[in-house]
C-alpha positions as YAML, in Angstrom:
chain: A
units: angstrom
residues:
- id: 1
  name: MET
  ca: [119.01, 52.07, 64.28]
- id: 2
  name: LYS
  ca: [115.46, 50.86, 64.47]
- id: 3
  name: ASN
  ca: [113.55, 51.21, 67.67]
- id: 4
  name: ARG
  ca: [110.62, 48.66, 68.79]
- id: 5
  name: PRO
  ca: [107.41, 50.85, 68.60]
- id: 6
  name: PRO
  ca: [106.20, 51.69, 72.17]
- id: 7
  name: TYR
  ca: [102.92, 50.23, 71.61]
- id: 8
  name: ALA
  ca: [103.88, 47.05, 69.61]
- id: 9
  name: LEU
  ca: [101.26, 44.29, 68.68]
- id: 10
  name: THR
  ca: [102.76, 41.29, 69.33]
- id: 11
  name: SER
  ca: [100.26, 39.22, 67.19]
- id: 12
  name: VAL
  ca: [101.13, 41.51, 64.19]
- id: 13
  name: ASP
  ca: [104.79, 41.14, 64.89]
- id: 14
  name: ASN
  ca: [104.71, 37.44, 65.01]
- id: 15
  name: ALA
  ca: [102.80, 37.30, 61.65]
- id: 16
  name: LEU
  ca: [105.29, 39.47, 59.85]
- id: 17
  name: LEU
  ca: [108.11, 37.30, 61.51]
- id: 18
  name: LEU
  ca: [106.38, 34.24, 59.99]
- id: 19
  name: LEU
  ca: [106.30, 36.00, 56.51]
- id: 20
  name: GLN
  ca: [109.96, 36.70, 56.85]
- id: 21
  name: MET
  ca: [110.79, 33.12, 57.93]
- id: 22
  name: LEU
  ca: [108.78, 31.68, 55.06]
- id: 23
  name: ARG
  ca: [110.34, 34.00, 52.44]
- id: 24
  name: ASP
  ca: [114.11, 33.10, 53.89]
- id: 25
  name: GLN
  ca: [113.59, 29.31, 54.97]
- id: 26
  name: GLY
  ca: [111.15, 28.42, 52.40]
- id: 27
  name: GLY
  ca: [109.22, 26.27, 54.65]
- id: 28
  name: LEU
  ca: [107.73, 25.85, 58.10]
- id: 29
  name: ARG
  ca: [106.10, 23.45, 60.45]
- id: 30
  name: VAL
  ca: [103.77, 24.86, 63.37]
- id: 31
  name: SER
  ca: [106.23, 23.27, 65.76]
- id: 32
  name: GLU
  ca: [109.07, 24.98, 64.37]
- id: 33
  name: ALA
  ca: [107.18, 28.31, 64.04]
- id: 34
  name: ALA
  ca: [106.18, 27.97, 67.69]
- id: 35
  name: GLU
  ca: [109.55, 27.25, 68.92]
- id: 36
  name: GLU
  ca: [111.22, 29.93, 66.61]
- id: 37
  name: LEU
  ca: [108.69, 32.53, 68.02]
- id: 38
  name: GLY
  ca: [108.38, 31.34, 71.46]
- id: 39
  name: ILE
  ca: [104.71, 30.90, 71.35]
- id: 40
  name: ALA
  ca: [102.22, 28.09, 71.91]
- id: 41
  name: ARG
  ca: [101.45, 25.48, 68.87]
- id: 42
  name: SER
  ca: [97.93, 26.32, 68.88]
- id: 43
  name: THR
  ca: [98.63, 30.28, 68.36]
- id: 44
  name: ALA
  ca: [101.31, 29.32, 65.75]
- id: 45
  name: HIS
  ca: [98.73, 27.36, 63.89]
- id: 46
  name: ARG
  ca: [96.17, 30.13, 64.00]
- id: 47
  name: LEU
  ca: [98.65, 32.65, 62.66]
- id: 48
  name: LEU
  ca: [99.70, 30.24, 59.73]
- id: 49
  name: SER
  ca: [96.08, 29.56, 58.85]
- id: 50
  name: MET
  ca: [95.56, 33.40, 58.70]
- id: 51
  name: LEU
  ca: [98.49, 33.68, 56.05]
- id: 52
  name: VAL
  ca: [97.12, 30.62, 54.16]
- id: 53
  name: TYR
  ca: [93.58, 32.43, 54.16]
- id: 54
  name: ARG
  ca: [95.29, 35.85, 52.71]
- id: 55
  name: ASP
  ca: [97.38, 33.38, 50.39]
- id: 56
  name: PHE
  ca: [100.82, 34.35, 51.89]
- id: 57
  name: ALA
  ca: [101.34, 30.74, 52.60]
- id: 58
  name: ILE
  ca: [99.96, 27.32, 51.43]
- id: 59
  name: GLN
  ca: [100.25, 23.96, 53.24]
- id: 60
  name: ASP
  ca: [101.89, 21.24, 51.16]
- id: 61
  name: ASP
  ca: [101.36, 17.30, 51.27]
- id: 62
  name: SER
  ca: [103.86, 16.85, 54.32]
- id: 63
  name: ARG
  ca: [101.81, 19.59, 56.17]
- id: 64
  name: THR
  ca: [104.51, 21.93, 55.80]
- id: 65
  name: TYR
  ca: [103.69, 25.60, 55.39]
- id: 66
  name: VAL
  ca: [105.51, 27.17, 52.25]
- id: 67
  name: PRO
  ca: [105.34, 30.52, 50.65]
- id: 68
  name: GLY
  ca: [102.07, 31.19, 48.80]
- id: 69
  name: PRO
  ca: [101.33, 33.36, 45.71]
- id: 70
  name: ALA
  ca: [100.70, 36.44, 47.58]
- id: 71
  name: LEU
  ca: [104.61, 36.45, 48.78]
- id: 72
  name: GLY
  ca: [105.87, 36.29, 45.03]
- id: 73
  name: ALA
  ca: [103.36, 38.68, 43.52]
- id: 74
  name: ASN
  ca: [104.55, 41.60, 41.41]
- id: 75
  name: GLN
  ca: [103.31, 44.88, 42.30]
- id: 76
  name: VAL
  ca: [100.23, 46.07, 40.88]
- id: 77
  name: ALA
  ca: [101.30, 49.22, 38.64]
- id: 78
  name: GLY
  ca: [99.85, 51.43, 35.99]
- id: 79
  name: HIS
  ca: [96.56, 52.40, 37.43]
- id: 80
  name: PRO
  ca: [95.85, 54.48, 40.40]
- id: 81
  name: ASN
  ca: [94.14, 51.81, 42.41]
- id: 82
  name: GLN
  ca: [93.45, 53.73, 45.49]
- id: 83
  name: ARG
  ca: [91.48, 56.11, 43.25]
- id: 84
  name: LEU
  ca: [89.75, 53.29, 41.57]
- id: 85
  name: ARG
  ca: [88.64, 51.53, 44.69]
- id: 86
  name: LYS
  ca: [87.31, 54.86, 46.22]
- id: 87
  name: ILE
  ca: [85.12, 55.69, 43.13]
- id: 88
  name: LEU
  ca: [83.66, 52.15, 42.70]
- id: 89
  name: LEU
  ca: [83.09, 51.31, 46.16]
- id: 90
  name: PRO
  ca: [79.97, 53.18, 46.39]
- id: 91
  name: HIS
  ca: [78.41, 51.26, 43.21]
- id: 92
  name: MET
  ca: [79.81, 47.88, 44.67]
- id: 93
  name: ASP
  ca: [77.70, 48.49, 47.74]
- id: 94
  name: ALA
  ca: [74.74, 49.27, 45.85]
- id: 95
  name: LEU
  ca: [75.12, 46.52, 43.60]
- id: 96
  name: CYS
  ca: [75.55, 44.14, 46.64]
- id: 97
  name: GLU
  ca: [72.41, 45.54, 48.15]
- id: 98
  name: ARG
  ca: [70.54, 44.69, 45.05]
- id: 99
  name: VAL
  ca: [71.76, 41.25, 44.30]
- id: 100
  name: THR
  ca: [72.18, 40.42, 47.76]
- id: 101
  name: GLU
  ca: [75.43, 38.37, 46.94]
- id: 102
  name: THR
  ca: [79.02, 39.52, 47.43]
- id: 103
  name: VAL
  ca: [80.63, 42.13, 44.89]
- id: 104
  name: ASN
  ca: [84.44, 42.04, 44.17]
- id: 105
  name: LEU
  ca: [86.50, 44.74, 42.52]
- id: 106
  name: MET
  ca: [89.36, 43.03, 40.46]
- id: 107
  name: VAL
  ca: [92.50, 43.97, 38.31]
- id: 108
  name: ARG
  ca: [94.63, 42.03, 36.09]
- id: 109
  name: VAL
  ca: [98.33, 41.64, 36.26]
- id: 110
  name: GLY
  ca: [99.83, 39.70, 33.80]
- id: 111
  name: SER
  ca: [98.43, 35.96, 34.03]
- id: 112
  name: GLN
  ca: [96.83, 36.81, 37.50]
- id: 113
  name: THR
  ca: [94.04, 38.73, 38.85]
- id: 114
  name: ARG
  ca: [93.97, 40.51, 42.19]
- id: 115
  name: PHE
  ca: [91.04, 41.50, 44.33]
- id: 116
  name: LEU
  ca: [91.25, 45.04, 45.39]
- id: 117
  name: GLY
  ca: [88.07, 45.08, 47.29]
- id: 118
  name: SER
  ca: [84.97, 42.99, 48.35]
- id: 119
  name: VAL
  ca: [81.59, 44.27, 49.69]
- id: 120
  name: GLU
  ca: [80.12, 41.07, 51.45]
- id: 121
  name: SER
  ca: [76.70, 40.15, 51.24]
- id: 122
  name: THR
  ca: [74.57, 39.93, 54.49]
- id: 123
  name: GLN
  ca: [73.14, 36.57, 53.86]
- id: 124
  name: VAL
  ca: [74.10, 33.96, 56.34]
- id: 125
  name: LEU
  ca: [75.44, 31.67, 53.77]
- id: 126
  name: HIS
  ca: [77.85, 33.78, 51.50]
- id: 127
  name: VAL
  ca: [80.98, 34.18, 49.74]
- id: 128
  name: GLY
  ca: [83.46, 36.01, 51.88]
- id: 129
  name: ASP
  ca: [85.90, 38.70, 51.67]
- id: 130
  name: ARG
  ca: [88.36, 38.23, 48.90]
- id: 131
  name: ARG
  ca: [90.72, 41.37, 49.40]
- id: 132
  name: GLY
  ca: [94.26, 40.55, 48.51]
- id: 133
  name: THR
  ca: [93.56, 37.20, 46.90]
- id: 134
  name: ILE
  ca: [95.48, 36.46, 43.63]
- id: 135
  name: LEU
  ca: [93.70, 33.98, 41.24]
- id: 136
  name: PRO
  ca: [94.52, 32.66, 37.59]
- id: 137
  name: ALA
  ca: [93.21, 35.13, 35.14]
- id: 138
  name: HIS
  ca: [91.80, 32.51, 32.66]
- id: 139
  name: ARG
  ca: [90.00, 30.87, 35.51]
- id: 140
  name: SER
  ca: [88.44, 33.78, 37.43]
- id: 141
  name: SER
  ca: [85.36, 35.48, 35.75]
- id: 142
  name: GLY
  ca: [86.99, 38.93, 36.13]
- id: 143
  name: GLY
  ca: [90.24, 37.89, 34.87]
- id: 144
  name: LYS
  ca: [88.40, 36.19, 31.77]
- id: 145
  name: ALA
  ca: [86.65, 39.30, 31.23]
- id: 146
  name: LEU
  ca: [89.57, 41.43, 31.21]
- id: 147
  name: LEU
  ca: [91.45, 38.83, 29.12]
- id: 148
  name: ALA
  ca: [88.82, 39.03, 26.46]
- id: 149
  name: GLU
  ca: [90.15, 42.51, 25.80]
- id: 150
  name: LEU
  ca: [93.57, 41.51, 24.38]
- id: 151
  name: SER
  ca: [94.17, 40.52, 20.82]
- id: 152
  name: ARG
  ca: [95.16, 36.91, 19.95]
- id: 153
  name: GLY
  ca: [98.78, 37.87, 19.49]
- id: 154
  name: GLN
  ca: [98.73, 39.27, 23.12]
- id: 155
  name: LEU
  ca: [96.97, 36.29, 24.53]
- id: 156
  name: GLU
  ca: [99.45, 33.77, 22.61]
- id: 157
  name: GLN
  ca: [102.30, 35.90, 24.24]
- id: 158
  name: LEU
  ca: [100.76, 35.56, 27.54]
- id: 159
  name: TYR
  ca: [99.96, 31.87, 27.62]
- id: 160
  name: ARG
  ca: [101.65, 30.07, 24.87]
- id: 161
  name: SER
  ca: [105.49, 31.49, 25.23]
- id: 162
  name: GLY
  ca: [107.83, 31.85, 27.85]
- id: 163
  name: GLY
  ca: [108.39, 29.75, 30.86]
- id: 164
  name: GLU
  ca: [106.58, 26.68, 31.55]
- id: 165
  name: SER
  ca: [104.87, 28.33, 34.46]
- id: 166
  name: ARG
  ca: [103.30, 30.84, 32.26]
- id: 167
  name: GLN
  ca: [101.93, 28.39, 29.43]
- id: 168
  name: LEU
  ca: [98.57, 26.79, 29.40]
- id: 169
  name: GLY
  ca: [98.18, 23.34, 28.12]
- id: 170
  name: ASP
  ca: [96.26, 22.64, 24.95]
- id: 171
  name: GLY
  ca: [92.79, 21.86, 26.61]
- id: 172
  name: GLU
  ca: [92.97, 24.88, 28.77]
- id: 173
  name: TRP
  ca: [93.95, 27.23, 25.89]
- id: 174
  name: ARG
  ca: [91.09, 25.85, 23.83]
- id: 175
  name: SER
  ca: [88.77, 26.48, 26.74]
- id: 176
  name: LEU
  ca: [89.99, 30.13, 27.29]
- id: 177
  name: LEU
  ca: [89.31, 30.76, 23.49]
- id: 178
  name: ARG
  ca: [85.87, 29.39, 23.85]
- id: 179
  name: ASP
  ca: [85.37, 31.48, 26.95]
- id: 180
  name: ILE
  ca: [86.51, 34.68, 25.00]
- id: 181
  name: ARG
  ca: [84.10, 33.99, 22.16]
- id: 182
  name: SER
  ca: [81.16, 33.62, 24.69]
- id: 183
  name: ILE
  ca: [82.30, 36.96, 26.62]
- id: 184
  name: ALA
  ca: [82.37, 38.59, 23.11]
- id: 185
  name: GLU
  ca: [78.76, 37.65, 22.44]
- id: 186
  name: LEU
  ca: [77.37, 37.93, 25.99]
- id: 187
  name: GLY
  ca: [79.43, 40.87, 27.27]
- id: 188
  name: TYR
  ca: [79.93, 39.07, 30.56]
- id: 189
  name: ALA
  ca: [82.31, 36.24, 31.97]
- id: 190
  name: VAL
  ca: [81.18, 33.12, 34.02]
- id: 191
  name: ASN
  ca: [83.48, 31.21, 36.33]
- id: 192
  name: ARG
  ca: [81.66, 28.10, 37.48]
- id: 193
  name: GLU
  ca: [83.74, 26.66, 40.38]
- id: 194
  name: GLY
  ca: [86.70, 27.24, 38.29]
- id: 195
  name: THR
  ca: [88.76, 28.79, 41.11]
- id: 196
  name: GLU
  ca: [87.17, 27.43, 44.33]
- id: 197
  name: ALA
  ca: [84.62, 24.69, 44.78]
- id: 198
  name: GLY
  ca: [81.09, 26.04, 45.84]
- id: 199
  name: VAL
  ca: [81.35, 29.50, 44.19]
- id: 200
  name: VAL
  ca: [80.01, 30.71, 40.94]
- id: 201
  name: ALA
  ca: [81.03, 34.10, 39.76]
- id: 202
  name: VAL
  ca: [79.96, 36.56, 36.95]
- id: 203
  name: GLY
  ca: [82.35, 39.46, 35.86]
- id: 204
  name: MET
  ca: [82.26, 42.39, 33.75]
- id: 205
  name: CYS
  ca: [84.90, 45.02, 32.67]
- id: 206
  name: VAL
  ca: [84.98, 48.37, 33.92]
- id: 207
  name: ARG
  ca: [86.53, 50.91, 31.46]
- id: 208
  name: ASP
  ca: [88.14, 54.25, 32.17]
- id: 209
  name: GLY
  ca: [87.59, 57.92, 30.36]
- id: 210
  name: SER
  ca: [89.63, 56.74, 27.63]
- id: 211
  name: GLY
  ca: [87.85, 53.45, 27.08]
- id: 212
  name: ALA
  ca: [90.50, 51.16, 28.51]
- id: 213
  name: ALA
  ca: [89.48, 48.23, 30.49]
- id: 214
  name: VAL
  ca: [91.18, 48.90, 34.01]
- id: 215
  name: ALA
  ca: [89.31, 46.63, 36.26]
- id: 216
  name: ALA
  ca: [86.39, 44.06, 36.34]
- id: 217
  name: LEU
  ca: [83.59, 43.93, 38.95]
- id: 218
  name: THR
  ca: [82.00, 40.48, 39.91]
- id: 219
  name: ILE
  ca: [79.28, 38.89, 41.55]
- id: 220
  name: SER
  ca: [80.15, 35.76, 43.62]
- id: 221
  name: THR
  ca: [77.31, 33.52, 44.45]
- id: 222
  name: PRO
  ca: [77.40, 29.96, 46.56]
- id: 223
  name: SER
  ca: [76.84, 27.28, 44.01]
- id: 224
  name: VAL
  ca: [74.23, 25.78, 46.18]
- id: 225
  name: ARG
  ca: [72.17, 29.07, 45.64]
- id: 226
  name: PHE
  ca: [72.99, 29.61, 41.98]
- id: 227
  name: ASP
  ca: [70.57, 28.93, 39.04]
- id: 228
  name: THR
  ca: [71.38, 29.42, 35.46]
- id: 229
  name: ALA
  ca: [67.95, 31.87, 35.56]
- id: 230
  name: LEU
  ca: [70.23, 34.24, 37.71]
- id: 231
  name: LEU
  ca: [72.52, 34.80, 34.85]
- id: 232
  name: PRO
  ca: [70.64, 37.34, 32.92]
- id: 233
  name: VAL
  ca: [69.36, 38.97, 36.30]
- id: 234
  name: GLN
  ca: [72.99, 39.29, 37.41]
- id: 235
  name: ALA
  ca: [74.33, 40.41, 34.18]
- id: 236
  name: ARG
  ca: [71.75, 43.23, 33.80]
- id: 237
  name: GLU
  ca: [72.46, 44.26, 37.62]
- id: 238
  name: LEU
  ca: [76.16, 43.92, 36.64]
- id: 239
  name: ARG
  ca: [75.84, 46.18, 33.67]
- id: 240
  name: ALA
  ca: [73.94, 48.85, 35.11]
- id: 241
  name: ALA
  ca: [76.46, 49.08, 37.94]
- id: 242
  name: VAL
  ca: [79.31, 49.11, 35.58]
- id: 243
  name: ALA
  ca: [77.76, 52.03, 33.47]
- id: 244
  name: ARG
  ca: [77.23, 54.24, 36.52]
- id: 245
  name: ALA
  ca: [80.92, 53.47, 37.78]
- id: 246
  name: GLU
  ca: [82.35, 54.40, 34.31]
- id: 247
  name: GLY
  ca: [80.30, 57.40, 34.50]
- id: 248
  name: ASP
  ca: [82.01, 58.60, 37.46]
- id: 249
  name: LEU
  ca: [85.33, 57.42, 36.30]
- id: 250
  name: ARG
  ca: [84.89, 59.85, 33.34]
- id: 251
  name: ALA
  ca: [83.91, 62.72, 35.62]
- id: 252
  name: ALA
  ca: [86.95, 61.99, 37.69]
- id: 253
  name: ALA
  ca: [89.00, 62.01, 34.75]
- id: 254
  name: ASP
  ca: [87.68, 65.36, 33.61]
- id: 255
  name: LEU
  ca: [88.39, 67.13, 36.82]
...
C-alpha cells in the first residue's frame, strides 16, 4: 500500500493528477479540472497553463485542454543523455555568454527533436528555457542538422512511408531536401520561425568519440533582433563551441 508522503506538495500533486486525467479522459475544461480537484478555477487555469507551456497539454478550438505531445512521447534511448548534458553544459554556458543569446541542447528521436537543456540569455528580450519541449525534426534547426546525417533511404523511410502522421507532403518533403543540401554546404541548419513565431535558430551537430552525431547545439534569437549578417558570426561561435564539446566527449570516451 502506498502512503501519502508526510510533506506532500499539494500543487505538485494537483499537476500530476491533471496529467492522469488528461491521459485517461482525453480532454478537460478548466471548470471540470477545478471541480475534480476541489480548487479555484483560477488555480486550475494556472496549472493547465503550465502543462501547456511544457507540452503536456494543448488547448483546442473549443477551449478544451487535451493531451499534448509530451504525454505521448517515446522514451529517449540509445545515448547516455545525463552524461551528455553534464559534458556539454559548460560549453553551452560559455557559448551563451559569447553570443548573448539562448543556447539549447537537442537530440533526435525518430521524426521529433527533444530539448535536453537550455542556457537562457540574460538580455531582457530573449528566447526562454525550452527544456522538455518536443518539436518536429524537419522544422527545428537542430533537428534538420541531425536529419542531414541520414541517407536518402533513411529519410524516405522516416517521412515517406508508414502512417499518415509520419509522412510529409510533397511541398515539405522538397523543402526538407533543399535544407539538407544547404546544410551539407554550410555545415549548419537554420530555422526561421518554422516552429515558433518570433524565433530564429541556428543549429549544428555534435559528434561523439566514434564520429556519430548524437545531439545538436542551437542558438535561438528573437526574430526582431536577428539579422542575416549574424548568421556567419553565430555559425563561427557555434562551430568553435561544438569542437570544444566534441573534444571533451572524446576524452570522456577514453576514460
